[in-house]
N, C-alpha and C positions, 0 to 999 in steps of 0.2 A: 246158540241160544244164550249161554251164559255171558258171552262177550257183548251181545246186544243189551242185556240187562245192565251190564257194567257201564256201557256207554250212556244209556238212558238215566243211570243214577248220577251221572256227572252234573255239576251245577250248570245252569243255563249259560252263565258267562264263559265257562271253560269250553262248553260245546260250541258256543258262538265263535270263540276264537279259533277253534279247530276247523270249523266249517269255513271261516273267513280265509283260511289258507288254500282252499280249493279253487281251481280255475273258475272264473266268473261266467264261463260259457256252458258247455254241455254238462260238465261235472256238477256245477251248482244247480242246474235245472234238475238233474237226477236226484239230488239230495231232497228236493221237495216231495218226491214220491215215497219217501221212507215211511213217514208217519205225520200226523197232524202237528206234533211238537216240532219236528224238523222243518216242516213247511213254514211255520211261523218264524222260526229262527232264520231260515233262508231269506224271508222277506226283510227281516231286520238287517241282515248282513248286506243285502243288495242296497238298501236305503243308506246304510253307513258307508258303503263303498262309494256311492254317488256323492254323498256329502263330503267325504274326505278328498275325493278327486277334485271336486269343484273348489274346495278350500285350498288345495295345493296349487291349482291353476291361478286362483285369485292372488295368492301370496307369492306366486312364481317360485315355489319351492317343490320341485318335482324330482323324480328318480328316473334315470335312463336305463334301459335294458336293450341289448342288441341280440339279434338272432344269429347264432353261429352259422357260417356258410356251409352249405352242403357240398360234399365231394362227388355226389352222384349227378351226372349231367341230366338224367331224366327227372330229377326232383329239384333242379336248380334253375331258377328263372334267369333269362338272359339280362345282362346289364342294359339299362335303358333310361331315358328321360323323356319329358313331355308326353307321358302316357296318361291314361285315364283310369281312375280307380273309384270303387264304391264298396261300401260294406253292406252285408245282408246276413242277418242272424249271427251265426258263429264264424263267418268267413269274410274275407276281403277279396274282391275280384279286381284284376288288373287286365287292361286291354290295350294293345297297340303300343305306341311309343317309337323311339328311334335310337340308334347308336351314335357313336362319335363320328361315324362316316356317313351319317344321314340315311342309313338303311332302316326302313320302317317295318313294323310288324303288324300282323293281323291276328295274332294268337290271343288266347284267353287263359289266364292263370287264376287259381284260387288258393289263397293262404288260409288254412284252417287255424283260426285264432285260438282254438282249444289245445290242439296238438303242436302248434307252431311249426307246421310243415306245409310245403308247397305241393299242389296237385294241378296237373293240366287236364281239364275236363274232356277235351277233344269232342266238341259238340258236332252235331250234324246240321244240315241245312245250308243256307246261302251265307258264306262268310263275308264279313266286311272287307273292304280293300285295306292293304297295309298302309297305315297312316299314323300321324302323331297330332297332338294339339286338338283332339276331339273331346267331347264331354260325355260322361257316363252317369246317368241318374237312375234311381230306383223308383218304380211305380208298381205297387202290388207285388206280384211274383215275377216281374220282368225287369231287365236292364235295358235302357234305351241309349244307344250310341249314335251321336249325331255329329256330322261335319268331320273336319280333319284336314291334314296337309301331308303331302309326300313330295319328295324330289322327283321331278319328271325324268323319265328315261330317255326322252327325245333329245335333250341337250344338257347333259349333266355338267358340261364345262362351264356353262353360264349360270349354274345354280337356279335354273328355272323351276318353279314349284307348280304343283297341281293341287287345287282345292277341291274338296268333296262336299256334295250336298246329300250324301247317303244318310238314311235313317235305318239303322239295323236294331232289331230287338232280340235279345237273348232270353229265351224262356227257361227260367231256372228249374222248373219242375220236369221239363221234358229234355233238357240239355240240347237245345236247338236254336240256331240262328235263323231269323226271318228278316227278309228285306221288305220294307214298307214302301209301296208306291203311292204317291199322293198327286193330286192334280188341283191346282198347279203345284209344281215341285218347289221346295224351299230353295233359297239361294245357297250356294256353296260358302262355307265359312270355316275359319280356323282361328284358334286363340280366343274364342268366345267363352261365355260362361252360361250356365243353365241351372235352374232349380225347379222343383215341382211344387205347385200350389193347387190344392184340390185335384182336379182332373186335367190340369194344364201344365205343360212344360214351358217355362218362360226363358227365352234365350236373349242375351244382350251382347252387343258389340262384336268384336273380332274383325278379321280381314274377310271381306266379302268379294265374291267373284266379279260382280258388276262394278266394283271400284277399281278400275284399271290402273289408277295412279298409285294404288297400294295403301291409301289412307284408311285407317280403321273406321268401323261403323259406330254410330251412336243410336241405332234403331233397335226396337224390341220386336221379337218374333214370338208367336204363341202357337204351340202345337197341342191340339185337343187329343188327349190320350185315349179317349173313348171312341170318338167318331173318326179319328185318323184324318184330321184336316189342319191346315196352316192358316194363320191370319196375322195381320200386322196392324195393331191399334195405332190410331193417330194421337200423338201426344204433343202438346204445345210446349214452347219454350217457357222457362229455362230447361235445358237438358245437359247431362254430362257430356263432355267432349268425347269424340270417338276414341276408342281404346281397345286394347287386347291384353290378355294376361291378368285381368282383374279378378278379384275374389267376389263371389256372389253368394249371399247367405239368406236363408229364410228367417224372417221374424215371426210371421204368422201366415195364414192363408191369403191375406190381403196386402202384405207388405214384404218388401225385400230390400236388401242393402247391396250397393256396389262400392267396393273398397279398392282404391289404388288403381293400378294399370299403367299402360304405356301407350302414348300416342304417336310414337316414332322416335327418330334420333333426337336426343336432348329434350325429350318431352316425357318426363316421369311424373305420374300423378300420385299424390298422397291424400286426395280428397275422399269424402264419403257422401254418397247420394242415397236418398230414400225414395223408392217408388211406391206410391199408394195406388192400389187397385180397388178401392172401396166404392168409387163412383163410376158412372157410365164412361166418363172421360178420365183416363188415368193421368197422373201428374207426378213430376219429379220435384224433389226439393233437396238442395244441398244443406248438409248438416254442419253445425259448428263442431270443430274438433279441438278438444282440450288435451293438455299434456303432450304436446307435439315433441317435446324434448325426449320423450320415452318411446316415440313411435318406431315402428319397424321400417327398415330401409329395403329398397328393391321389392316392393310389393307387386311389381309386374311379373316377377319370376319366382316369388316365394308365396305359394298359396296359403290361405288361412283356413281354419276349421272352427266351426261354431260349437261351443260347449255351453249350453243353457244361454245365459245372457252375455257370454264372453266369446270373442273371436281370437283365436290363438294363431300367432305367426311365429316363425323361427327366423332368427337373425344372428349375426355375429355377437359373441359375448361382449357386453359393454365394457368389461374389465380387461379386454385383450389389448395389449399395447401394439398399436399399428401406426404406420405413418399416414395412412389415409382412412378416415372413418367409413368411407363408401368406396370399396374396391371397384376397379374397372372389370367388367365382364366381357366375355367373348360374344361374338355374334351368335344369336339364337340358333339359326339354321345353318351354320357353317362351323361346327365344332371341330371338324377335322383339321382346320387351319390353326388350332390352338388359340392363341391370343391375337386379337385383331386391334386392340388398343382403342376401341370405341366403347362408349359408356352404355349403350343400349343396343338392342337388336333392331336391325333395319328390316322393315317388312319385305318379304320376298316378292319378286316380279312374277306375275302370273304368266303361265305358258300360253302363248298366242301364236298359232301356226300361220295366221294371216299376215303377220308382220315379218318380212324377210330381214335378214341381217344386212345392213347397209355398209358399203365400203366407200372410202374416199376415192375420187376419180383417179388419183395418181397411184393408188395402192394396187399392187399386183401380187400374185402368189406363184412362186417358182419352187417346185420340189418341196412344198410344205413350208417355205420361208417367205416372209413378206419382203417386198422391195424388188429391185431389178439389179442386173449386173451390167451397167452401161459400159464399163471398160472392156469386158469380154465381148460384148456385142459390137463395139466399134472395131476391135481387132478382127473379128470374123468378117465384118462388112468390108474392111480394107483389103483383107486377103482375097475375098471373092472378086473385088474390082481388079486386082492385080493378077488374077488367075493363079493364085498360090494355094497351097494346102493349108487350111486354117489350123491344122494340128501342128504345134511346134515340134522341132526335132527333139528326139529323145523322149517323147511322151507316147505312151502306148495307147492305141485306139481301143476303146471298150466295145463290148458287144452291143448290138442294137437292143434298146430297152433297158439297159443297165444304167445306173447313176454313177458318173465319175466322182472320184473322191475330191472334195474341195480342200483337203489337207493331205497332200502327198507325203509329207514328212511327219505324219501323226504318230507313227510307231518308232521314230528315230530315238526319242528320249523317253520311251515308255518305262524302261527300267529305273531311270532316275526319278520319274514321277511316282512310281509305286514305292520307292524307298522313302521319298519325302512324305508320302501319305502315311506310311508305317510309322515314321518318326513322330508325325503329328498326332496319330492315335495314341502312341505311348505317352506323349506329353499330356494329352487330355486325360488319360487314365490316371496318371500321377497326380494331376490337379484334383481329380474327383476323389481319389483316395485321401489326399491331404484335407480336402474340404469335409469329407465324411468323418474323419477322425476328430476334426475340430468342432463339428456341429452336433455329433451324436449326443454328447452329454448335455449340451444346451437344449437340444430338441426334446430329449427325454424329460428334462426338468420343466419345460414349458408345455408338455403335451397335455397336461390336465387343464390348461386354461387358454392356450394360444390357438386361435383360429377355430374354435369350436362354437357350436350353436347354443343359443339360449332362447328363452321365451320372451315374446313381446305380446302383451294382452290388451285388447280393446274392449272396453265396457260399452255395450250397446243397449243397456237396459232402459235408457231414457231417449232412445232414438225416435220413438213414435210420440211420446207424451211431451217431451221438451225440445225435440229437434236438435239433440246434441249427443255426442259420443265422447268417451274419455279414455286416453291411454293410461294404463296403470303404471305407477312408477316402478322402475327396474329394481330388482332385489340385489342387495350387495352380498348376499349369502347364497347365491344360486349354485347348486351342485352341478358340476360339469363332468363328473365321472361317467365314463361310457358314452358321453354325448358325441354325436357325429361331428366331423369337420364341416366347415361352412359349405353349404350346398344350395343349389337352386334347381328349379324345374323338376322337383320331386312331387309326390302326392302325400297328403295327410288326411286320414279319415278317422272317424271316431268309432272306437269299439266300446266294450263294456268296462267302464272305469279306466280307460286308457286311450291314448292317441297312437295311431300306427303310421309311421313315416317310411316310405319306400322309394328307392331309386334316386334319380337326379344326377346332377353333375357336381362333383366334389373337387376341391383343391384347384380351381382354375382362376385364382386371383392373379392379376396381371404381374404383380411383383414377385410371385413365387412359382407359378405353374410353368413358367418357361424353362425352369431348370429341371432336368430329368434325374433328380437325386433319389436315392433309395427311400428317403423319408417322404418324398412327394408321391411315391407310388408309380412313377414312370408315366407313360402316355395314357394309361387306363384311367381317365378322369370320369368316365361314366360308371355309375354304381348300381349294384343290385342288392345293397344292404337294406335290412329292415331294422328299425328302431321303435321301441315302445316307450311312451311317456306316461308314467304312472305316479300315483301318490306314494310318498315314502312309506315303507312298511312300519307298522307299529312294533315297538319293542316292549315286551312284557317284563 
């Protein structure tokens, strides 16, 4: 009782500072219940948190924090990219995604933003298929997961993909997955974008199943979240070109923005389109983009997140000395091959069992090898004509059904080959040690600024009224301490006074990721790291 009296006797400014140090999630909500005075102070703290966070985003002066990795396998989420994420109250939910070997997931994880800990809910019901590149949106107390992509098991050698038209609903209150059947069913899609407006989920673009050539779509799909039905509005030209990987943000119940995206090889978009849903007939309008010199790059694989009238993207620090301002990235759906040297992801080929694999007329297959053995065949034919044994002297006849060796002297120089390989490995190891000793100091000196992420901010406050958006100028004093290395295909959602960045693919710039050095982290280029973007703390 005495302690309570002492706390209440503190000046409001001191009490406000103390409460401002509390977590903005469950703990801050609990402070409201103490007394009327505390409730008023908490409201002021929440308002100031929002104001400071918005100001830090506008000035591109933020503070980075990372979540220390957990050593417990049961509380550590698997590394992944191209997953779906959404925030709800005090948690961030993550569903699906894939690994560097294109193994897809259908699990669900929850990050408690108050305790900074991962929990796997293990829901009941009809689980979605393992997939990546789906969308996850929140409506009331449910999460809606639509579409997605997975590598087909029927022919993995040819990287054939499978697209999904599934619509799964996760009930947050009952911890249950439901599968929604609709008639007619929606088209299968992957790499699309989705937002909620009133009681409708608006879906744009992506790779659609009916597009056998692999070109992305430019169509709009609408799903009524109340009566469980799909529709496709008719929209006249002009329209944005078909694309996937774009950022879609809500301006209000009747307007949305499409930012960036990719239309295929060598077709990266940096444009911004406004969809107006105010009239009976919806219409698109391309907006004027100002300040393009400060724009984010690779907006087809770097998602944005809306903070009030600003859309935040992450990109390489503009102060980083690099040979190329726009690094080359690997193929989106073939990360296991590391670097492919192409600038964009090539849309996958849809699995079609009706199209057989064609071979050229002269192509044959013998013992798993293409081609023929004309010399051997001519010898056997001549031997039969002369009534001779086709097996030469000194060669042992093999058992029926066994495959004769095509390299009878393969083991003759085996010892010399192993010795040469051993010498080569020792030489490579010496070169690695020499390179490590020469680059550790240089890498540690540049670790605070080289290859790390910074913010690119798009002001969309005049998108509806003046049909223009503006990239804010980059800050020369951007703090890069604890910021992640350059990444793509991650997710970024908004929390309370912070942005939460999870997963993605790190360190796979074509000029660096091909070397398996200790500083590059080896072949584990897919991440499960969590970063928080916050306003700098006040110093009293």
